[in-house]
C-alpha positions as CSV (number, residue, x, y, z in Angstrom):
1,M,16.7,45.0,3.5
2,P,13.6,46.4,1.8
3,D,12.4,44.7,-1.4
4,T,13.3,47.8,-3.5
5,L,16.9,47.8,-2.2
6,K,17.2,44.1,-2.8
7,L,16.1,44.5,-6.4
8,I,18.6,47.3,-6.9
9,H,21.3,45.1,-5.4
10,I,20.4,42.2,-7.7
11,I,20.4,44.4,-10.8
12,K,23.8,45.9,-9.9
13,Y,25.3,42.4,-9.2
14,S,23.8,41.0,-12.5
15,K,25.3,44.0,-14.4
16,K,28.7,43.4,-12.8
17,M,28.5,39.7,-13.7
18,A,27.5,40.6,-17.3
19,D,30.7,42.6,-17.6
20,Y,32.7,39.5,-16.8
21,I,33.6,37.0,-19.6
22,E,34.9,33.7,-18.4
23,P,38.2,32.9,-20.2
24,K,37.9,29.4,-21.8
25,V,39.0,27.5,-24.9
26,L,36.9,25.3,-27.2
27,K,37.2,21.6,-26.7
28,G,40.0,20.2,-28.9
29,F,41.7,23.6,-29.1
30,R,44.7,24.7,-27.0
31,D,46.9,27.6,-25.8
32,F,50.6,27.2,-25.9
33,L,52.7,28.7,-23.1
34,P,56.2,29.8,-24.0
35,Q,58.0,26.6,-22.9
36,A,55.7,24.4,-25.0
37,E,55.7,26.7,-28.0
38,T,59.5,27.1,-28.0
39,V,59.8,23.3,-28.1
40,R,57.2,23.0,-30.9
41,R,58.9,25.7,-33.0
42,G,62.3,24.0,-32.5
43,L,60.9,20.8,-33.9
44,V,59.3,22.7,-36.8
45,E,62.7,24.3,-37.6
46,K,64.3,20.8,-37.7
47,I,61.6,19.5,-39.9
48,E,61.8,22.5,-42.2
49,A,65.5,22.0,-42.5
50,S,65.0,18.5,-43.6
51,F,62.5,19.6,-46.3
52,R,64.9,22.3,-47.6
53,S,67.8,19.8,-47.7
54,F,65.9,17.8,-50.3
55,G,65.2,20.9,-52.4
56,F,61.6,21.5,-51.3
57,V,60.3,25.1,-51.3
58,P,57.6,26.7,-49.0
59,I,54.2,27.9,-50.0
60,D,51.1,29.1,-48.0
61,T,47.4,29.1,-48.6
62,P,44.3,30.6,-46.8
63,A,42.8,28.9,-43.8
64,L,39.4,29.4,-45.3
65,E,38.3,28.1,-48.7
66,Y,35.0,27.8,-50.6
67,A,33.3,24.7,-49.3
68,E,33.1,23.2,-52.8
69,I,36.9,23.3,-53.1
70,L,37.4,21.3,-49.9
71,L,34.5,18.9,-50.4
72,G,35.4,18.1,-54.1
73,K,37.2,14.9,-53.3
74,G,37.8,14.6,-49.5
75,G,35.2,11.8,-49.0
76,G,35.0,9.5,-46.1
77,E,34.7,10.7,-42.5
78,T,36.3,14.0,-43.4
79,E,33.1,15.5,-44.8
80,K,31.4,14.9,-41.4
81,Q,34.3,16.6,-39.6
82,I,34.7,19.8,-41.6
83,Y,34.0,23.2,-40.0
84,R,31.6,24.7,-42.6
85,F,29.5,27.9,-42.4
86,K,28.1,30.9,-44.2
87,D,30.1,34.1,-44.0
88,N,28.6,37.7,-43.9
89,G,28.3,37.6,-47.7
90,E,26.3,34.3,-47.5
91,R,29.2,32.5,-49.2
92,D,29.5,28.7,-48.4
93,I,33.0,28.5,-46.9
94,A,34.9,26.0,-44.7
95,L,38.1,25.7,-42.7
96,R,40.7,23.6,-44.4
97,F,40.8,20.0,-43.0
98,D,44.2,19.2,-44.5
99,L,46.9,21.0,-46.6
100,T,46.7,18.6,-49.6
101,V,43.4,19.7,-51.1
102,P,44.2,23.4,-50.9
103,F,47.5,22.5,-52.5
104,A,45.7,20.9,-55.5
105,R,43.6,24.1,-55.9
106,F,46.8,26.2,-55.6
107,T,48.5,24.1,-58.3
108,A,45.6,24.5,-60.7
109,M,45.5,28.3,-60.2
110,H,49.2,28.9,-60.5
111,S,50.3,26.1,-62.9
112,A,51.7,28.7,-65.4
113,E,53.9,30.1,-62.6
114,L,55.3,26.8,-61.4
115,T,58.1,24.6,-62.7
116,F,57.3,20.9,-62.8
117,P,58.0,18.5,-61.1
118,F,57.2,21.0,-58.3
119,K,58.4,20.1,-54.8
120,R,56.7,22.0,-52.1
121,Y,56.3,22.0,-48.3
122,H,53.6,23.7,-46.2
123,I,53.5,23.9,-42.4
124,G,50.3,25.3,-41.0
125,K,47.2,24.7,-38.9
126,V,44.2,22.6,-40.0
127,W,40.8,21.9,-38.4
128,R,38.6,18.8,-38.0
129,G,35.6,18.4,-35.7
130,E,36.6,14.9,-34.6
131,N,36.7,13.1,-31.3
132,T,39.6,14.3,-29.2
133,Q,42.1,11.8,-27.7
134,R,45.8,11.5,-26.9
135,G,47.7,13.3,-29.6
136,R,44.5,14.1,-31.6
137,Y,42.9,17.6,-31.5
138,R,40.4,19.6,-33.4
139,E,42.9,22.3,-34.2
140,F,46.4,20.9,-35.1
141,M,49.4,21.6,-37.2
142,Q,50.4,19.6,-40.2
143,C,53.8,19.6,-41.9
144,D,53.1,18.6,-45.5
145,F,55.6,17.9,-48.3
146,D,54.7,16.9,-51.9
147,I,56.0,16.4,-55.4
148,I,53.5,17.1,-58.1
149,G,53.9,16.8,-61.9
150,S,55.7,13.4,-62.0
151,E,54.6,9.8,-62.2
152,S,58.1,8.4,-61.7
153,P,58.5,5.7,-59.0
154,A,61.6,7.7,-58.0
155,T,59.3,10.5,-56.7
156,D,57.4,7.9,-54.5
157,F,60.7,6.8,-53.1
158,E,62.0,10.4,-52.5
159,I,58.9,11.2,-50.4
160,I,59.4,8.0,-48.3
161,L,63.1,8.7,-47.9
162,L,62.4,12.2,-46.8
163,I,60.1,10.9,-44.1
164,H,62.9,8.6,-42.9
165,S,65.4,11.5,-43.0
166,A,63.1,14.0,-41.2
167,M,62.4,11.5,-38.4
168,K,66.1,10.6,-38.0
169,N,66.9,14.3,-37.7
170,L,64.3,14.5,-34.9
171,G,66.1,11.7,-33.1
172,V,63.3,9.1,-33.3
173,D,63.3,5.6,-34.8
174,V,60.4,4.7,-37.1
175,T,59.2,2.0,-39.4
176,I,57.4,3.2,-42.5
177,H,54.5,0.9,-43.6
178,V,54.0,0.9,-47.4
179,N,51.2,-0.4,-49.6
180,H,49.7,0.3,-53.0
181,R,46.0,1.1,-53.4
182,G,46.1,-0.1,-57.0
183,L,47.3,-3.5,-56.0
184,F,44.5,-3.8,-53.4
185,N,42.0,-2.8,-56.1
186,R,43.4,-5.5,-58.4
187,F,43.0,-8.0,-55.6
188,L,39.3,-6.9,-55.1
189,S,38.7,-7.2,-58.9
190,N,40.2,-10.7,-58.8
191,I,37.7,-11.8,-56.2
192,G,34.8,-9.9,-58.0
193,Q,34.4,-7.1,-55.5
194,S,35.8,-4.1,-57.4
195,E,32.4,-2.3,-57.3
196,K,32.6,-2.2,-53.5
197,S,36.3,-1.0,-53.4
198,V,35.5,2.3,-51.7
199,E,33.5,0.8,-48.8
200,V,36.1,-2.1,-48.4
201,L,39.0,0.3,-48.3
202,R,37.3,2.4,-45.6
203,A,36.6,-0.7,-43.6
204,V,40.1,-1.9,-43.8
205,D,41.5,1.5,-42.9
206,K,39.7,1.2,-39.5
207,L,41.4,-2.1,-38.8
208,G,43.8,-0.6,-36.3
209,K,41.0,1.1,-34.4
210,V,38.3,-1.6,-34.2
211,G,40.3,-4.8,-34.5
212,E,40.2,-7.8,-36.9
213,G,36.9,-9.1,-35.4
214,E,34.9,-6.0,-36.1
215,T,36.6,-5.5,-39.5
216,L,35.6,-9.0,-40.5
217,K,32.0,-8.4,-39.5
218,T,31.9,-5.2,-41.6
219,L,33.5,-6.9,-44.6
220,T,31.1,-9.8,-44.3
221,S,28.2,-7.5,-44.6
222,L,29.8,-5.8,-47.6
223,A,31.2,-8.8,-49.6
224,G,29.9,-12.0,-48.0
225,E,31.7,-14.3,-45.6
226,T,33.9,-16.1,-48.2
227,N,35.2,-12.8,-49.7
228,A,35.6,-11.2,-46.3
229,K,38.0,-14.0,-45.2
230,K,40.0,-13.6,-48.5
231,I,40.3,-9.9,-47.8
232,I,41.5,-10.6,-44.2
233,E,44.0,-13.0,-45.6
234,F,45.3,-10.4,-48.1
235,I,45.7,-7.6,-45.5
236,S,47.2,-10.0,-43.0
237,A,50.1,-11.1,-45.2
238,K,53.4,-10.7,-43.3
239,G,57.1,-11.4,-43.8
240,G,60.0,-9.6,-45.4
241,F,59.4,-6.9,-48.1
242,S,60.0,-9.3,-51.0
243,Q,58.2,-12.3,-49.4
244,T,55.1,-10.2,-48.6
245,L,55.1,-8.6,-52.1
246,D,55.3,-12.0,-53.8
247,R,52.3,-13.2,-51.7
248,L,50.2,-10.1,-52.5
249,T,51.1,-10.3,-56.2
250,E,49.9,-13.9,-56.2
251,L,46.6,-13.1,-54.5
252,S,46.1,-10.2,-57.0
253,G,46.3,-12.3,-60.1
254,G,50.0,-12.1,-60.9
255,V,52.7,-9.5,-61.8
256,C,51.3,-6.1,-62.6
257,P,52.5,-2.5,-62.8
258,E,51.5,-1.9,-59.2
259,S,53.5,-4.8,-57.9
260,E,56.5,-3.8,-60.1
261,R,56.4,-0.3,-58.6
262,L,56.5,-1.7,-55.1
263,A,59.5,-3.9,-56.2
264,D,61.2,-0.8,-57.5
265,L,60.7,0.9,-54.1
266,C,62.2,-2.1,-52.3
267,R,65.3,-1.9,-54.5
268,Y,65.7,1.9,-54.1
269,M,65.3,1.6,-50.4
270,T,67.9,-1.1,-50.1
271,E,70.4,0.8,-52.2
272,A,69.8,4.2,-50.4
273,V,70.0,3.0,-46.9
274,G,72.9,0.5,-47.6
275,S,71.3,-2.3,-45.7
276,N,72.7,-5.2,-47.8
277,G,69.4,-6.5,-49.0
278,N,67.4,-5.7,-45.9
279,A,64.9,-2.9,-46.7
280,D,64.1,-2.1,-43.0
281,P,63.0,0.4,-41.6
282,F,60.5,0.0,-44.5
283,L,58.0,-2.8,-44.8
284,I,54.9,-3.7,-46.8
285,N,51.7,-3.6,-44.8
286,P,48.7,-4.5,-47.0
287,S,46.2,-3.2,-44.4
288,I,47.4,0.4,-45.0
289,T,44.9,1.9,-47.3
290,R,44.4,5.5,-46.1
291,G,40.9,6.7,-45.6
292,L,40.7,9.6,-48.0
293,D,39.3,8.9,-51.5
294,Y,41.8,10.9,-53.4
295,Y,44.7,8.3,-52.9
296,T,45.2,6.2,-56.0
297,G,48.7,4.6,-55.8
298,V,51.4,4.0,-53.2
299,V,50.3,4.9,-49.6
300,F,52.2,4.8,-46.4
301,E,52.0,5.4,-42.6
302,T,54.9,5.9,-40.2
303,F,55.0,4.4,-36.7
304,L,57.4,5.1,-33.8
305,N,59.2,1.9,-32.9
306,D,59.1,2.8,-29.2
307,L,55.4,3.7,-29.2
308,P,53.5,2.2,-32.1
309,D,50.1,2.3,-30.3
310,I,49.9,6.1,-30.6
311,G,49.3,5.7,-34.3
312,S,50.9,7.0,-37.5
313,V,52.9,10.2,-37.0
314,C,53.4,10.7,-40.8
315,S,51.1,9.5,-43.5
316,G,50.4,10.1,-47.2
317,G,50.4,8.6,-50.7
318,R,50.0,9.2,-54.4
319,Y,47.0,11.1,-55.6
320,D,47.1,11.0,-59.4
321,N,43.8,12.8,-60.2
322,L,43.4,15.2,-57.3
323,A,44.8,18.4,-58.9
324,G,42.8,17.6,-62.1
325,L,39.5,18.4,-60.2
326,Y,40.4,22.1,-60.4
327,S,41.8,22.2,-63.9
328,K,40.6,21.6,-67.5
329,D,44.1,20.5,-68.3
330,K,44.5,16.9,-67.0
331,N,48.2,16.6,-67.8
332,S,51.0,16.9,-65.3
333,V,48.7,16.7,-62.3
334,S,50.0,13.5,-60.8
335,G,51.3,14.0,-57.3
336,I,52.6,12.3,-54.2
337,G,53.0,13.7,-50.7
338,A,53.0,13.1,-47.0
339,S,52.1,15.0,-43.8
340,I,53.8,14.9,-40.4
341,G,51.2,15.2,-37.6
342,L,53.3,17.4,-35.3
343,D,50.9,17.4,-32.3
344,R,50.7,13.6,-32.2
345,L,54.5,13.4,-32.6
346,I,55.0,15.8,-29.7
347,A,52.6,13.8,-27.5
348,A,54.6,10.6,-28.4
349,L,57.9,12.2,-27.6
350,E,56.6,13.5,-24.3
351,S,55.3,10.0,-23.4
352,L,58.8,8.6,-24.2
353,D,60.5,11.4,-22.3
354,K,62.3,12.3,-25.5
355,L,60.9,15.8,-25.9
356,P,63.8,18.2,-26.4
357,S,64.2,21.0,-23.9
358,A,63.3,24.5,-24.8
359,D,66.5,26.0,-26.2
360,N,65.4,29.5,-25.4
361,C,67.5,32.7,-24.9
362,R,69.9,31.7,-22.1
363,T,71.4,35.1,-21.2
364,A,70.1,38.4,-19.9
365,I,71.7,41.7,-19.1
366,A,70.7,43.2,-15.7
367,C,69.3,46.7,-15.6
368,V,71.2,48.4,-12.7
369,E,70.5,52.0,-13.8
370,I,67.6,52.8,-16.1
371,E,69.5,55.8,-17.5
372,K,72.0,53.4,-19.1
373,S,69.4,51.4,-21.0
374,G,70.8,52.5,-24.4
375,Q,74.3,51.3,-23.3
376,Y,72.9,48.0,-22.1
377,Q,71.2,47.5,-25.5
378,R,74.5,48.3,-27.2
379,L,76.2,45.6,-25.2
380,A,73.4,43.2,-26.1
381,G,73.8,44.1,-29.8
382,R,77.5,43.2,-29.6
383,L,76.6,39.8,-28.2
384,R,73.8,39.2,-30.8
385,Q,76.3,40.0,-33.6
386,E,78.3,37.1,-32.3
387,G,75.3,34.8,-32.5
388,I,74.5,34.9,-28.8
389,P,70.8,35.5,-28.0
390,C,70.5,38.0,-25.3
391,E,67.6,39.6,-23.4
392,V,67.9,43.0,-21.7
393,F,65.9,43.5,-18.4
394,T,64.1,46.8,-18.4
395,D,63.1,47.4,-14.8
396,P,66.0,48.9,-12.7
397,C,67.0,47.0,-9.5
398,G,70.1,48.9,-8.2
399,E,73.3,47.1,-7.3
400,K,72.0,46.0,-3.9
401,Q,68.9,44.4,-5.2
402,L,70.3,42.3,-8.1
403,V,69.0,39.2,-6.4
404,K,65.5,40.2,-7.7
405,Q,66.8,39.9,-11.3
406,F,68.5,36.6,-10.5
407,V,65.2,35.3,-9.3
408,L,63.5,36.6,-12.5
409,A,66.1,34.9,-14.6
410,E,65.7,31.6,-12.8
411,K,61.9,31.7,-13.3
412,K,62.4,32.4,-17.0
413,G,64.8,29.5,-17.4
414,L,67.9,31.6,-18.1
415,R,71.3,30.3,-17.4
416,Y,73.3,33.6,-17.1
417,V,72.8,37.2,-16.0
418,I,75.4,39.7,-17.1
419,I,75.9,42.6,-14.6
420,P,77.4,45.4,-16.7
421,G,80.2,47.6,-15.6
422,K,80.1,51.4,-15.1
423,N,80.6,52.1,-18.8
424,P,79.0,49.4,-20.9
425,P,79.8,48.0,-23.4
426,S,83.5,48.6,-22.9
427,D,84.0,47.9,-19.2
428,P,84.5,44.4,-17.8
429,V,81.3,42.7,-16.6
430,T,80.3,40.2,-14.0
431,L,78.8,37.0,-15.3
432,R,76.3,35.3,-12.9
433,D,75.8,31.6,-13.4
434,I,72.3,31.2,-12.1
435,S,72.3,27.4,-11.6
436,A,75.8,27.3,-10.0
437,R,75.2,30.5,-7.9
438,Q,78.7,31.7,-9.0
439,N,80.1,35.0,-10.4
440,K,83.0,35.6,-12.7
441,E,84.7,38.9,-13.7
442,L,85.3,38.9,-17.5
443,T,86.3,41.3,-20.2
444,I,83.9,41.6,-23.1
445,E,86.1,39.3,-25.3
446,E,86.2,36.7,-22.5
447,L,82.4,37.0,-22.0
448,I,81.8,36.3,-25.7
449,W,84.2,33.3,-25.6
450,V,82.4,31.8,-22.5
451,L,78.9,32.3,-23.9
452,K,79.8,30.9,-27.3
453,R,81.4,27.9,-25.8
């Protein structure tokens, strides 16, 4: 081939390749195919039903916020993980890294329109540029629920009880680990380390990731060897709820409002779950501190009893001063809330083989004659009025080629195909059971009874 022709060929090939964009997804981000998304939405519906049953109401906020809003009190590792950039107007903006900080801004802006105590839930996506691992992604969904405008210990307990109820409704057994940041701070003050409380709390928060040895090294560099051992002793206290609380109270210098609040929670838990003095599935875990700086009181994390190593599937705590960052009025801004990490929960359920099946539309109406599409939709409408989800196939197959639509139904995971009569929706139909490979002749009333059963 002459050099000129080779050059033309290369140019044409390069242009053709330039017209092609490789389909790909960013690391830590995912697509959801229908089966997976159906399962996910089914879980969200159950979680949302739990929230509503406790009197919580939904809100929504923008995915993008001014960076100063999100960075106001996040602190810790979160600032390094935030997706932050300048928009076309040169505004400094960022993607929300959780749903709690936007909620604080929301409360400050709409306080005159809200009734306090305000119980809200918010289910939506958040973004963090962190290392990906099992059950942890850079784009993920959180299911948040909060009570703001009350300092009562009963609100602390209601949030914890709602965690227990929501997980029970999902069919999973959990243990909720509870602690009090204020009690830990009293302990640090008792050993003369209150000025290093933020660094110590962050070090302790990583205990589950790095182990006791590495945590001890970090604490030694922060507080010295003697104090580091005292801190390890404090966070390692174990036993029943009351027994552990007594030990923590002693190490913190005696009875205080923080220890009394934990004692109240223990009593409420025992009374609510009817466990005759045993507060399980709730326990005190003094190593639970939560990494975000805005937590000030009770904090908690939730672990699956069958798969604790996957980490907490629902975490939260009290944040008395968070909403006050965005308001000149510092009254009625006390809040407490939690967040269910839906993606991590799904990964755990999948590992345990407890992920529910996709309860999708199970029935379709075959399209035998395209001219009767309106009548087929009328028949489908009758079924839908009875609460029976029903898909209508739209490509005609003819009576002799129904097997094509049976194959389509099987690929889609449908259980039944309805073969309409000559005059739908009044004529009897043939109901094809795809899995059993059986047909039944039924009147419309019989069809409805079978499908509802």
